[in-house]
TIRO-2110 file (N, C-alpha, C; in Angstrom, 1 decimal):
// TIRO-2110
92.5, 120.8, 66.6, N, 1, A
92.8, 121.4, 68.0, CA, 1, A
94.3, 121.0, 68.4, C, 1, A
94.9, 121.9, 69.1, N, 2, A
96.2, 121.7, 69.6, CA, 2, A
96.3, 120.5, 70.5, C, 2, A
95.3, 120.3, 71.3, N, 3, A
95.3, 119.2, 72.2, CA, 3, A
95.4, 117.8, 71.5, C, 3, A
94.6, 117.7, 70.4, N, 4, A
94.7, 116.5, 69.6, CA, 4, A
96.1, 116.3, 68.9, C, 4, A
96.6, 117.4, 68.5, N, 5, A
97.9, 117.4, 67.8, CA, 5, A
99.0, 116.9, 68.8, C, 5, A
98.9, 117.5, 70.0, N, 6, A
99.9, 117.1, 71.1, CA, 6, A
99.8, 115.6, 71.4, C, 6, A
98.6, 115.1, 71.5, N, 7, A
98.3, 113.7, 71.7, CA, 7, A
98.9, 112.8, 70.6, C, 7, A
98.6, 113.2, 69.4, N, 8, A
99.1, 112.4, 68.2, CA, 8, A
100.7, 112.5, 68.2, C, 8, A
101.3, 113.6, 68.5, N, 9, A
102.7, 113.7, 68.6, CA, 9, A
103.3, 112.8, 69.6, C, 9, A
102.6, 112.8, 70.8, N, 10, A
103.1, 111.9, 71.9, CA, 10, A
103.1, 110.5, 71.4, C, 10, A
102.0, 110.0, 70.8, N, 11, A
101.8, 108.7, 70.4, CA, 11, A
102.9, 108.3, 69.3, C, 11, A
103.1, 109.2, 68.4, N, 12, A
104.1, 109.0, 67.3, CA, 12, A
105.5, 108.9, 67.9, C, 12, A
105.8, 109.8, 68.8, N, 13, A
107.2, 109.8, 69.4, CA, 13, A
107.4, 108.5, 70.2, C, 13, A
106.4, 108.1, 70.9, N, 14, A
106.5, 106.8, 71.7, CA, 14, A
106.7, 105.6, 70.8, C, 14, A
105.9, 105.6, 69.7, N, 15, A
106.0, 104.4, 68.8, CA, 15, A
107.4, 104.4, 68.1, C, 15, A
107.9, 105.6, 67.7, N, 16, A
109.2, 105.7, 67.1, CA, 16, A
110.3, 105.3, 68.1, C, 16, A
110.2, 105.7, 69.3, N, 17, A
111.2, 105.3, 70.3, CA, 17, A
111.2, 103.8, 70.5, C, 17, A
110.0, 103.2, 70.6, N, 18, A
109.8, 101.8, 70.8, CA, 18, A
110.5, 101.0, 69.6, C, 18, A
110.2, 101.5, 68.4, N, 19, A
110.7, 100.8, 67.2, CA, 19, A
112.3, 100.9, 67.1, C, 19, A
112.8, 102.0, 67.5, N, 20, A
114.3, 102.2, 67.3, CA, 20, A
115.1, 102.0, 68.6, C, 20, A
114.5, 101.6, 69.7, N, 21, A
115.3, 101.5, 70.9, CA, 21, A
116.3, 100.3, 70.8, C, 21, A
116.0, 99.3, 70.1, N, 22, A
116.9, 98.2, 70.0, CA, 22, A
118.1, 98.6, 69.1, C, 22, A
118.1, 99.7, 68.4, N, 23, A
119.2, 100.1, 67.6, CA, 23, A
120.0, 101.2, 68.3, C, 23, A
119.7, 101.4, 69.6, N, 24, A
120.5, 102.5, 70.3, CA, 24, A
122.0, 102.1, 70.4, C, 24, A
122.9, 103.1, 70.4, N, 25, A
122.5, 104.5, 70.5, CA, 25, A
122.3, 105.1, 69.0, C, 25, A
121.2, 105.7, 68.8, N, 26, A
121.0, 106.4, 67.6, CA, 26, A
120.7, 107.9, 67.9, C, 26, A
121.0, 108.7, 66.9, N, 27, A
120.8, 110.1, 67.1, CA, 27, A
119.3, 110.4, 67.3, C, 27, A
119.0, 111.1, 68.4, N, 28, A
117.6, 111.5, 68.6, CA, 28, A
116.8, 110.5, 69.4, C, 28, A
117.3, 109.3, 69.8, N, 29, A
116.6, 108.4, 70.6, CA, 29, A
116.1, 108.9, 72.0, C, 29, A
117.0, 109.6, 72.6, N, 30, A
116.7, 110.2, 73.9, CA, 30, A
115.6, 111.3, 73.7, C, 30, A
115.8, 112.1, 72.7, N, 31, A
114.8, 113.1, 72.4, CA, 31, A
113.4, 112.5, 72.2, C, 31, A
113.3, 111.4, 71.4, N, 32, A
112.0, 110.8, 71.2, CA, 32, A
111.4, 110.3, 72.5, C, 32, A
112.3, 109.7, 73.4, N, 33, A
111.8, 109.2, 74.7, CA, 33, A
111.2, 110.4, 75.5, C, 33, A
112.0, 111.5, 75.6, N, 34, A
111.6, 112.6, 76.4, CA, 34, A
110.3, 113.3, 75.8, C, 34, A
110.3, 113.3, 74.5, N, 35, A
109.1, 114.0, 73.8, CA, 35, A
107.8, 113.3, 74.0, C, 35, A
107.9, 111.9, 74.2, N, 36, A
106.7, 111.1, 74.4, CA, 36, A
105.8, 111.6, 75.5, C, 36, A
106.5, 111.8, 76.7, N, 37, A
105.7, 112.2, 77.9, CA, 37, A
105.6, 113.7, 78.1, C, 37, A
106.6, 114.4, 77.6, N, 38, A
106.6, 115.9, 77.6, CA, 38, A
105.4, 116.4, 76.9, C, 38, A
105.0, 115.8, 75.8, N, 39, A
103.8, 116.3, 75.1, CA, 39, A
102.6, 116.0, 75.8, C, 39, A
102.6, 114.9, 76.6, N, 40, A
101.4, 114.6, 77.5, CA, 40, A
101.3, 115.7, 78.5, C, 40, A
102.4, 116.1, 79.1, N, 41, A
102.4, 117.2, 80.1, CA, 41, A
101.9, 118.5, 79.5, C, 41, A
102.3, 118.8, 78.2, N, 42, A
101.9, 120.0, 77.5, CA, 42, A
100.4, 119.9, 77.3, C, 42, A
99.9, 118.7, 76.9, N, 43, A
98.4, 118.5, 76.7, CA, 43, A
97.6, 118.8, 77.9, C, 43, A
98.1, 118.3, 79.1, N, 44, A
97.4, 118.6, 80.3, CA, 44, A
97.5, 120.0, 80.7, C, 44, A
98.6, 120.7, 80.5, N, 45, A
98.8, 122.1, 80.8, CA, 45, A
97.8, 122.9, 80.0, C, 45, A
97.5, 122.5, 78.8, N, 46, A
96.6, 123.3, 78.0, CA, 46, A
95.2, 123.1, 78.3, C, 46, A
94.8, 121.9, 78.8, N, 47, A
93.4, 121.6, 79.0, CA, 47, A
92.9, 121.6, 80.4, C, 47, A
93.8, 121.5, 81.4, N, 48, A
93.3, 121.5, 82.8, CA, 48, A
93.9, 122.6, 83.6, C, 48, A
93.1, 123.5, 84.1, N, 49, A
93.6, 124.7, 84.9, CA, 49, A
93.7, 124.4, 86.4, C, 49, A
94.2, 125.3, 87.1, N, 50, A
94.2, 125.2, 88.6, CA, 50, A
95.3, 124.3, 89.1, C, 50, A
95.2, 124.0, 90.4, N, 51, A
96.2, 123.2, 91.1, CA, 51, A
96.3, 121.8, 90.5, C, 51, A
95.1, 121.2, 90.2, N, 52, A
95.1, 119.9, 89.6, CA, 52, A
95.9, 119.8, 88.3, C, 52, A
95.7, 120.8, 87.5, N, 53, A
96.4, 120.8, 86.2, CA, 53, A
97.9, 120.9, 86.4, C, 53, A
98.3, 121.8, 87.4, N, 54, A
99.7, 122.0, 87.7, CA, 54, A
100.4, 120.7, 88.2, C, 54, A
99.7, 120.0, 89.2, N, 55, A
100.2, 118.8, 89.8, CA, 55, A
100.4, 117.7, 88.7, C, 55, A
99.4, 117.5, 87.9, N, 56, A
99.4, 116.5, 86.9, CA, 56, A
100.5, 116.8, 85.8, C, 56, A
100.5, 118.0, 85.4, N, 57, A
101.5, 118.5, 84.4, CA, 57, A
103.0, 118.3, 85.0, C, 57, A
103.2, 118.6, 86.2, N, 58, A
104.5, 118.5, 86.8, CA, 58, A
104.9, 117.0, 87.0, C, 58, A
103.9, 116.2, 87.4, N, 59, A
104.2, 114.8, 87.6, CA, 59, A
104.6, 114.1, 86.3, C, 59, A
104.0, 114.5, 85.2, N, 60, A
104.3, 114.0, 83.9, CA, 60, A
105.7, 114.5, 83.4, C, 60, A
105.9, 115.8, 83.7, N, 61, A
107.2, 116.4, 83.3, CA, 61, A
108.4, 115.8, 84.1, C, 61, A
108.2, 115.5, 85.3, N, 62, A
109.3, 114.9, 86.1, CA, 62, A
109.5, 113.4, 85.6, C, 62, A
108.4, 112.8, 85.2, N, 63, A
108.6, 111.4, 84.6, CA, 63, A
109.4, 111.5, 83.3, C, 63, A
109.1, 112.5, 82.5, N, 64, A
109.9, 112.7, 81.3, CA, 64, A
111.4, 113.0, 81.6, C, 64, A
111.6, 113.8, 82.6, N, 65, A
113.0, 114.0, 83.0, CA, 65, A
113.7, 112.8, 83.4, C, 65, A
113.0, 111.9, 84.2, N, 66, A
113.5, 110.6, 84.6, CA, 66, A
113.8, 109.8, 83.4, C, 66, A
112.9, 109.8, 82.4, N, 67, A
113.2, 109.0, 81.2, CA, 67, A
114.5, 109.4, 80.5, C, 67, A
114.7, 110.7, 80.4, N, 68, A
115.9, 111.2, 79.7, CA, 68, A
117.1, 110.9, 80.5, C, 68, A
117.1, 111.1, 81.8, N, 69, A
118.3, 110.8, 82.6, CA, 69, A
118.7, 109.3, 82.5, C, 69, A
117.7, 108.4, 82.6, N, 70, A
118.0, 107.0, 82.6, CA, 70, A
118.6, 106.6, 81.2, C, 70, A
118.2, 107.2, 80.2, N, 71, A
118.7, 106.8, 78.8, CA, 71, A
120.0, 107.5, 78.5, C, 71, A
120.2, 108.7, 79.1, N, 72, A
121.3, 109.5, 78.7, CA, 72, A
122.7, 108.9, 79.2, C, 72, A
122.7, 108.4, 80.4, N, 73, A
123.9, 107.9, 81.0, CA, 73, A
123.5, 107.0, 82.2, C, 73, A
124.0, 105.8, 82.2, N, 74, A
123.7, 104.9, 83.3, CA, 74, A
124.2, 105.4, 84.7, C, 74, A
125.2, 106.3, 84.6, N, 75, A
125.7, 106.9, 85.9, CA, 75, A
124.6, 107.9, 86.5, C, 75, A
123.7, 108.3, 85.6, N, 76, A
122.6, 109.2, 86.1, CA, 76, A
121.4, 108.4, 86.7, C, 76, A
121.6, 107.1, 86.9, N, 77, A
120.4, 106.3, 87.4, CA, 77, A
119.9, 106.9, 88.7, C, 77, A
120.7, 107.3, 89.7, N, 78, A
120.2, 107.9, 90.9, CA, 78, A
119.4, 109.2, 90.7, C, 78, A
119.9, 110.0, 89.7, N, 79, A
119.2, 111.2, 89.4, CA, 79, A
117.8, 110.9, 88.7, C, 79, A
117.8, 109.9, 87.8, N, 80, A
116.6, 109.5, 87.2, CA, 80, A
115.6, 109.0, 88.2, C, 80, A
116.1, 108.2, 89.1, N, 81, A
115.3, 107.6, 90.2, CA, 81, A
114.6, 108.8, 91.0, C, 81, A
115.5, 109.8, 91.3, N, 82, A
115.0, 111.0, 92.1, CA, 82, A
113.9, 111.7, 91.3, C, 82, A
114.0, 111.9, 90.0, N, 83, A
113.0, 112.6, 89.2, CA, 83, A
111.7, 111.8, 89.2, C, 83, A
111.8, 110.5, 89.1, N, 84, A
110.6, 109.7, 89.1, CA, 84, A
109.9, 109.7, 90.5, C, 84, A
110.8, 109.8, 91.5, N, 85, A
110.3, 109.8, 92.9, CA, 85, A
109.5, 111.1, 93.1, C, 85, A
110.0, 112.2, 92.7, N, 86, A
109.2, 113.5, 92.8, CA, 86, A
107.9, 113.4, 92.0, C, 86, A
108.0, 112.7, 90.8, N, 87, A
106.7, 112.5, 90.1, CA, 87, A
105.7, 111.7, 90.8, C, 87, A
106.1, 110.7, 91.5, N, 88, A
105.2, 109.9, 92.3, CA, 88, A
104.6, 110.7, 93.5, C, 88, A
105.4, 111.5, 94.1, N, 89, A
104.9, 112.3, 95.2, CA, 89, A
103.9, 113.3, 94.7, C, 89, A
104.1, 113.8, 93.5, N, 90, A
103.1, 114.8, 92.9, CA, 90, A
101.8, 114.0, 92.5, C, 90, A
101.9, 112.8, 92.0, N, 91, A
100.7, 112.0, 91.7, CA, 91, A
100.0, 111.7, 93.0, C, 91, A
100.7, 111.4, 94.1, N, 92, A
100.1, 111.1, 95.4, CA, 92, A
99.3, 112.4, 95.9, C, 92, A
99.9, 113.5, 95.8, N, 93, A
99.3, 114.8, 96.2, CA, 93, A
98.0, 115.0, 95.4, C, 93, A
98.1, 114.8, 94.1, N, 94, A
97.0, 115.0, 93.2, CA, 94, A
95.8, 114.1, 93.5, C, 94, A
96.1, 112.8, 93.7, N, 95, A
95.1, 111.8, 94.0, CA, 95, A
94.4, 112.0, 95.3, C, 95, A
95.2, 112.3, 96.3, N, 96, A
94.7, 112.5, 97.7, CA, 96, A
93.9, 113.8, 97.7, C, 96, A
94.3, 114.8, 97.0, N, 97, A
93.5, 116.1, 96.9, CA, 97, A
92.1, 115.8, 96.3, C, 97, A
92.0, 114.8, 95.5, N, 98, A
90.7, 114.6, 94.8, CA, 98, A
90.0, 113.4, 95.3, C, 98, A
90.4, 112.8, 96.4, N, 99, A
89.8, 111.6, 97.0, CA, 99, A
88.4, 111.9, 97.4, C, 99, A
87.5, 110.9, 97.3, N, 100, A
86.1, 111.1, 97.8, CA, 100, A
86.0, 111.3, 99.3, C, 100, A
85.1, 112.1, 99.7, N, 101, A
84.9, 112.3, 101.1, CA, 101, A
83.4, 112.1, 101.4, C, 101, A
83.0, 111.2, 102.3, N, 102, A
83.8, 110.3, 103.0, CA, 102, A
84.3, 109.2, 102.1, C, 102, A
85.4, 108.5, 102.5, N, 103, A
86.0, 107.5, 101.7, CA, 103, A
85.3, 106.2, 101.9, C, 103, A
84.8, 105.7, 100.7, N, 104, A
84.1, 104.4, 100.7, CA, 104, A
84.8, 103.5, 99.6, C, 104, A
85.5, 102.4, 100.1, N, 105, A
86.2, 101.5, 99.2, CA, 105, A
85.3, 100.3, 98.9, C, 105, A
85.2, 100.0, 97.6, N, 106, A
84.5, 98.7, 97.2, CA, 106, A
85.4, 97.5, 97.6, C, 106, A
84.8, 96.4, 97.6, N, 107, A
85.5, 95.2, 98.0, CA, 107, A
86.7, 94.9, 97.1, C, 107, A
86.5, 95.1, 95.8, N, 108, A
87.5, 94.9, 94.8, CA, 108, A
88.7, 95.8, 95.0, C, 108, A
88.4, 97.1, 95.4, N, 109, A
89.5, 98.0, 95.7, CA, 109, A
90.3, 97.6, 96.9, C, 109, A
89.6, 97.2, 98.0, N, 110, A
90.3, 96.7, 99.2, CA, 110, A
91.2, 95.5, 98.8, C, 110, A
90.7, 94.6, 98.0, N, 111, A
91.5, 93.5, 97.6, CA, 111, A
92.8, 93.9, 96.8, C, 111, A
92.6, 94.9, 95.9, N, 112, A
93.7, 95.4, 95.2, CA, 112, A
94.8, 96.0, 96.1, C, 112, A
94.3, 96.8, 97.1, N, 113, A
95.2, 97.5, 98.0, CA, 113, A
95.9, 96.5, 98.9, C, 113, A
95.2, 95.4, 99.3, N, 114, A
95.9, 94.4, 100.1, CA, 114, A
96.9, 93.7, 99.3, C, 114, A
96.6, 93.4, 98.0, N, 115, A
97.5, 92.8, 97.1, CA, 115, A
98.8, 93.6, 96.9, C, 115, A
98.6, 94.9, 96.8, N, 116, A
99.7, 95.8, 96.6, CA, 116, A
100.7, 95.8, 97.8, C, 116, A
100.1, 95.8, 99.0, N, 117, A
101.0, 95.7, 100.2, CA, 117, A
101.8, 94.4, 100.2, C, 117, A
101.1, 93.3, 99.9, N, 118, A
101.8, 92.0, 99.8, CA, 118, A
102.9, 92.1, 98.8, C, 118, A
102.6, 92.6, 97.6, N, 119, A
103.5, 92.7, 96.5, CA, 119, A
104.7, 93.5, 96.9, C, 119, A
104.5, 94.7, 97.5, N, 120, A
105.6, 95.5, 97.9, CA, 120, A
106.5, 94.8, 98.9, C, 120, A
105.9, 94.1, 99.9, N, 121, A
106.7, 93.4, 100.9, CA, 121, A
107.6, 92.3, 100.2, C, 121, A
107.0, 91.5, 99.3, N, 122, A
107.7, 90.5, 98.7, CA, 122, A
108.8, 91.0, 97.8, C, 122, A
108.5, 92.0, 97.0, N, 123, A
109.5, 92.6, 96.1, CA, 123, A
110.6, 93.3, 96.9, C, 123, A
110.3, 93.9, 98.0, N, 124, A
111.3, 94.5, 98.8, CA, 124, A
112.3, 93.5, 99.3, C, 124, A
111.8, 92.3, 99.8, N, 125, A
112.6, 91.3, 100.3, CA, 125, A
113.5, 90.6, 99.2, C, 125, A
112.9, 90.6, 98.0, N, 126, A
113.6, 90.0, 96.9, CA, 126, A
114.7, 90.9, 96.3, C, 126, A
114.4, 92.2, 96.2, N, 127, A
115.3, 93.2, 95.5, CA, 127, A
116.3, 93.9, 96.3, C, 127, A
115.9, 94.3, 97.5, N, 128, A
116.7, 95.2, 98.3, CA, 128, A
118.1, 94.7, 98.6, C, 128, A
118.2, 93.4, 98.9, N, 129, A
119.5, 92.8, 99.2, CA, 129, A
120.5, 92.9, 98.0, C, 129, A
120.0, 93.1, 96.8, N, 130, A
120.8, 93.1, 95.6, CA, 130, A
121.1, 94.6, 95.2, C, 130, A
120.6, 95.6, 95.9, N, 131, A
120.8, 96.9, 95.4, CA, 131, A
122.0, 97.7, 96.0, C, 131, A
122.7, 97.0, 97.0, N, 132, A
123.9, 97.6, 97.5, CA, 132, A
123.7, 98.9, 98.2, C, 132, A
124.5, 99.9, 97.9, N, 133, A
124.4, 101.2, 98.5, CA, 133, A
123.2, 102.0, 98.1, C, 133, A
122.5, 101.5, 97.0, N, 134, A
121.2, 102.2, 96.6, CA, 134, A
120.0, 101.7, 97.4, C, 134, A
120.2, 100.8, 98.3, N, 135, A
119.1, 100.2, 99.0, CA, 135, A
118.1, 101.2, 99.7, C, 135, A
118.7, 102.2, 100.4, N, 136, A
117.7, 103.2, 101.0, CA, 136, A
116.9, 103.9, 100.0, C, 136, A
117.6, 104.4, 98.9, N, 137, A
116.9, 105.1, 97.9, CA, 137, A
115.9, 104.3, 97.2, C, 137, A
116.2, 103.0, 96.9, N, 138, A
115.3, 102.1, 96.2, CA, 138, A
114.1, 101.8, 97.1, C, 138, A
114.4, 101.6, 98.4, N, 139, A
113.3, 101.3, 99.4, CA, 139, A
112.3, 102.5, 99.4, C, 139, A
112.8, 103.7, 99.5, N, 140, A
111.9, 104.9, 99.4, CA, 140, A
111.1, 105.0, 98.1, C, 140, A
111.8, 104.7, 97.0, N, 141, A
111.1, 104.7, 95.7, CA, 141, A
110.0, 103.7, 95.7, C, 141, A
110.3, 102.5, 96.2, N, 142, A
109.3, 101.4, 96.1, CA, 142, A
108.1, 101.8, 96.9, C, 142, A
108.3, 102.4, 98.1, N, 143, A
107.2, 102.9, 98.9, CA, 143, A
106.4, 103.9, 98.2, C, 143, A
107.1, 104.9, 97.6, N, 144, A
106.4, 106.0, 96.9, CA, 144, A
105.6, 105.4, 95.7, C, 144, A
106.2, 104.5, 94.9, N, 145, A
105.5, 103.9, 93.8, CA, 145, A
104.3, 103.1, 94.2, C, 145, A
104.4, 102.3, 95.2, N, 146, A
103.3, 101.6, 95.7, CA, 146, A
102.2, 102.5, 96.3, C, 146, A
102.6, 103.5, 97.0, N, 147, A
101.7, 104.5, 97.5, CA, 147, A
100.9, 105.2, 96.4, C, 147, A
101.6, 105.5, 95.3, N, 148, A
101.0, 106.2, 94.2, CA, 148, A
99.8, 105.3, 93.6, C, 148, A
100.1, 104.0, 93.5, N, 149, A
99.1, 103.1, 93.0, CA, 149, A
97.9, 103.0, 93.9, C, 149, A
98.2, 102.9, 95.2, N, 150, A
97.2, 102.8, 96.2, CA, 150, A
96.3, 104.0, 96.2, C, 150, A
96.9, 105.2, 96.1, N, 151, A
96.2, 106.4, 96.0, CA, 151, A
95.3, 106.5, 94.8, C, 151, A
95.8, 105.9, 93.7, N, 152, A
95.0, 105.9, 92.4, CA, 152, A
93.7, 105.0, 92.7, C, 152, A
93.9, 103.9, 93.4, N, 153, A
92.7, 103.1, 93.7, CA, 153, A
91.8, 103.8, 94.6, C, 153, A
92.3, 104.5, 95.7, N, 154, A
91.5, 105.2, 96.6, CA, 154, A
90.7, 106.3, 96.0, C, 154, A
91.2, 106.9, 94.9, N, 155, A
90.6, 107.9, 94.2, CA, 155, A
89.2, 107.5, 93.8, C, 155, A
89.0, 106.2, 93.5, N, 156, A
87.7, 105.7, 93.3, CA, 156, A
86.9, 106.2, 92.0, C, 156, A
87.6, 106.4, 91.0, N, 157, A
87.0, 106.9, 89.7, CA, 157, A
86.1, 105.7, 89.1, C, 157, A
84.9, 106.1, 88.6, N, 158, A
84.1, 105.0, 88.0, CA, 158, A
84.7, 104.4, 86.8, C, 158, A
85.4, 105.2, 86.0, N, 159, A
86.2, 104.6, 84.9, CA, 159, A
87.6, 104.1, 85.5, C, 159, A
88.0, 103.0, 85.0, N, 160, A
89.2, 102.4, 85.6, CA, 160, A
90.5, 102.8, 84.8, C, 160, A
90.5, 103.7, 83.9, N, 161, A
91.6, 104.0, 83.1, CA, 161, A
92.8, 104.4, 84.0, C, 161, A
92.6, 105.2, 85.0, N, 162, A
93.7, 105.7, 85.8, CA, 162, A
94.3, 104.6, 86.7, C, 162, A
93.5, 103.8, 87.2, N, 163, A
94.0, 102.6, 88.0, CA, 163, A
94.8, 101.7, 87.2, C, 163, A
94.3, 101.4, 86.0, N, 164, A
95.0, 100.5, 85.1, CA, 164, A
96.3, 101.1, 84.7, C, 164, A
96.3, 102.5, 84.4, N, 165, A
97.6, 103.2, 84.1, CA, 165, A
98.6, 103.1, 85.3, C, 165, A
98.1, 103.3, 86.5, N, 166, A
99.0, 103.2, 87.6, CA, 166, A
99.6, 101.8, 87.8, C, 166, A
98.8, 100.8, 87.6, N, 167, A
99.2, 99.4, 87.7, CA, 167, A
100.3, 99.0, 86.6, C, 167, A
100.0, 99.6, 85.4, N, 168, A
101.0, 99.4, 84.3, CA, 168, A
102.3, 100.1, 84.6, C, 168, A
102.3, 101.2, 85.2, N, 169, A
103.5, 101.9, 85.7, CA, 169, A
104.3, 101.1, 86.7, C, 169, A
103.5, 100.5, 87.6, N, 170, A
104.1, 99.6, 88.6, CA, 170, A
104.8, 98.4, 87.9, C, 170, A
104.1, 97.8, 86.9, N, 171, A
104.6, 96.7, 86.2, CA, 171, A
105.9, 97.0, 85.5, C, 171, A
105.9, 98.2, 84.8, N, 172, A
107.1, 98.6, 84.1, CA, 172, A
108.3, 98.7, 85.0, C, 172, A
108.1, 99.4, 86.1, N, 173, A
109.2, 99.7, 87.1, CA, 173, A
109.7, 98.4, 87.7, C, 173, A
108.8, 97.4, 87.9, N, 174, A
109.1, 96.1, 88.5, CA, 174, A
110.0, 95.4, 87.5, C, 174, A
109.7, 95.3, 86.2, N, 175, A
110.5, 94.6, 85.2, CA, 175, A
111.9, 95.3, 85.2, C, 175, A
111.9, 96.6, 85.2, N, 176, A
113.1, 97.4, 85.1, CA, 176, A
114.0, 97.1, 86.3, C, 176, A
113.4, 97.1, 87.5, N, 177, A
114.2, 96.8, 88.7, CA, 177, A
114.8, 95.4, 88.7, C, 177, A
114.0, 94.4, 88.4, N, 178, A
114.4, 93.1, 88.4, CA, 178, A
115.6, 92.9, 87.4, C, 178, A
115.4, 93.5, 86.2, N, 179, A
116.4, 93.4, 85.2, CA, 179, A
117.7, 94.0, 85.6, C, 179, A
117.6, 95.1, 86.3, N, 180, A
118.8, 95.9, 86.7, CA, 180, A
119.5, 95.3, 87.9, C, 180, A
118.8, 94.8, 88.9, N, 181, A
119.4, 94.4, 90.1, CA, 181, A
119.5, 92.9, 90.3, C, 181, A
118.7, 92.1, 89.6, N, 182, A
118.7, 90.7, 89.8, CA, 182, A
119.2, 90.0, 88.5, C, 182, A
118.3, 89.8, 87.6, N, 183, A
118.7, 89.1, 86.3, CA, 183, A
117.8, 89.7, 85.2, C, 183, A
118.3, 89.8, 84.0, N, 184, A
117.4, 90.3, 82.9, CA, 184, A
116.1, 89.5, 82.7, C, 184, A
115.0, 90.3, 82.6, N, 185, A
113.7, 89.6, 82.3, CA, 185, A
113.6, 89.4, 80.8, C, 185, A
113.3, 88.2, 80.4, N, 186, A
113.2, 87.9, 78.9, CA, 186, A
112.1, 88.8, 78.3, C, 186, A
112.5, 89.4, 77.2, N, 187, A
111.6, 90.3, 76.5, CA, 187, A
111.4, 91.6, 77.1, C, 187, A
112.3, 92.0, 78.0, N, 188, A
112.2, 93.3, 78.7, CA, 188, A
112.1, 94.5, 77.8, C, 188, A
112.9, 94.4, 76.6, N, 189, A
112.9, 95.5, 75.7, CA, 189, A
111.5, 95.7, 75.0, C, 189, A
110.7, 94.7, 75.1, N, 190, A
109.4, 94.8, 74.5, CA, 190, A
108.3, 95.1, 75.5, C, 190, A
108.7, 95.1, 76.8, N, 191, A
107.7, 95.2, 77.9, CA, 191, A
107.8, 96.5, 78.7, C, 191, A
109.1, 96.9, 78.9, N, 192, A
109.2, 98.1, 79.8, CA, 192, A
108.6, 99.4, 79.3, C, 192, A
109.0, 99.7, 78.0, N, 193, A
108.5, 101.0, 77.5, CA, 193, A
107.0, 101.0, 77.3, C, 193, A
106.4, 100.0, 76.6, N, 194, A
105.0, 100.0, 76.4, CA, 194, A
104.2, 100.1, 77.7, C, 194, A
104.6, 99.3, 78.7, N, 195, A
103.8, 99.4, 79.9, CA, 195, A
103.9, 100.7, 80.6, C, 195, A
105.2, 101.3, 80.6, N, 196, A
105.4, 102.6, 81.2, CA, 196, A
104.6, 103.7, 80.5, C, 196, A
104.8, 103.8, 79.1, N, 197, A
104.2, 104.9, 78.4, CA, 197, A
102.6, 104.8, 78.4, C, 197, A
102.1, 103.6, 78.2, N, 198, A
100.7, 103.4, 78.2, CA, 198, A
100.1, 103.7, 79.6, C, 198, A
100.9, 103.4, 80.7, N, 199, A
100.5, 103.7, 82.0, CA, 199, A
100.4, 105.2, 82.2, C, 199, A
101.4, 106.0, 81.8, N, 200, A
101.4, 107.5, 81.9, CA, 200, A
100.2, 108.0, 81.1, C, 200, A
100.0, 107.5, 79.9, N, 201, A
99.0, 107.9, 79.0, CA, 201, A
97.6, 107.7, 79.7, C, 201, A
97.4, 106.6, 80.2, N, 202, A
96.1, 106.3, 80.8, CA, 202, A
95.8, 107.1, 82.1, C, 202, A
96.9, 107.3, 82.9, N, 203, A
96.8, 108.2, 84.1, CA, 203, A
96.3, 109.6, 83.6, C, 203, A
97.0, 110.1, 82.6, N, 204, A
96.7, 111.5, 82.2, CA, 204, A
95.2, 111.5, 81.6, C, 204, A
94.9, 110.6, 80.7, N, 205, A
93.6, 110.6, 80.1, CA, 205, A
92.5, 110.3, 81.1, C, 205, A
92.8, 109.4, 82.0, N, 206, A
91.8, 109.0, 83.0, CA, 206, A
91.4, 110.2, 83.9, C, 206, A
92.5, 110.9, 84.3, N, 207, A
92.2, 112.1, 85.2, CA, 207, A
91.5, 113.2, 84.5, C, 207, A
91.9, 113.4, 83.2, N, 208, A
91.2, 114.5, 82.4, CA, 208, A
89.7, 114.1, 82.2, C, 208, A
89.5, 112.9, 81.9, N, 209, A
88.1, 112.4, 81.7, CA, 209, A
87.3, 112.6, 83.0, C, 209, A
87.9, 112.3, 84.1, N, 210, A
87.2, 112.4, 85.4, CA, 210, A
86.9, 113.9, 85.7, C, 210, A
87.6, 114.8, 85.1, N, 211, A
87.3, 116.2, 85.3, CA, 211, A
86.4, 116.8, 84.2, C, 211, A
85.9, 115.8, 83.4, N, 212, A
84.9, 116.2, 82.3, CA, 212, A
85.5, 116.8, 81.1, C, 212, A
86.8, 116.5, 80.9, N, 213, A
87.5, 117.0, 79.7, CA, 213, A
87.6, 115.8, 78.7, C, 213, A
87.0, 116.0, 77.5, N, 214, A
87.0, 114.9, 76.6, CA, 214, A
88.4, 114.8, 75.9, C, 214, A
89.0, 113.6, 75.9, N, 215, A
90.2, 113.4, 75.2, CA, 215, A
90.0, 112.2, 74.3, C, 215, A
90.4, 112.4, 73.0, N, 216, A
90.2, 111.3, 72.0, CA, 216, A
90.8, 110.0, 72.5, C, 216, A
END
């Protein structure tokens, strides 16, 4: 099936990028990075119809665009941030569109959401003073990222794949932000890409499974 092939291609491209990222710049490294999530978007576009499929596909596509912009040139960091921001807004729209009605949060979900608010406040106070002229953009991005994770929790899926994926996405961006604006996080080259890619993968697979679509 084409869906399985796209998933395997995504995994292969992600692994290849991870293995070769320490040797950058190499020919094709940006292409491998972009291909990793673009193929996930293509997989979703092929398997999930309607507005949900469009929102999830576009969220992944804008994530892929952000990946490429961040790797292509450091001067494109604001543009990459903007692409990821659009992706988070699309995720928020997708999750809120599918939220349970009436909304009933379990105790563990309420604890996660409370922890996310505390985390966002602490990270904002820690990072924003070091971001200079990018402070407003970074603040908006942090709110959107945190909002995306909260909406993933609110979605209340019985399987936790999607929530774990959103939390991994948050972890990746946190490591990246600390390394860029404060001081390099030890082992960041081994942490940022796996947590980000696995996060996107679990969000995509988790949502597809919630819609009754079997994904290997």
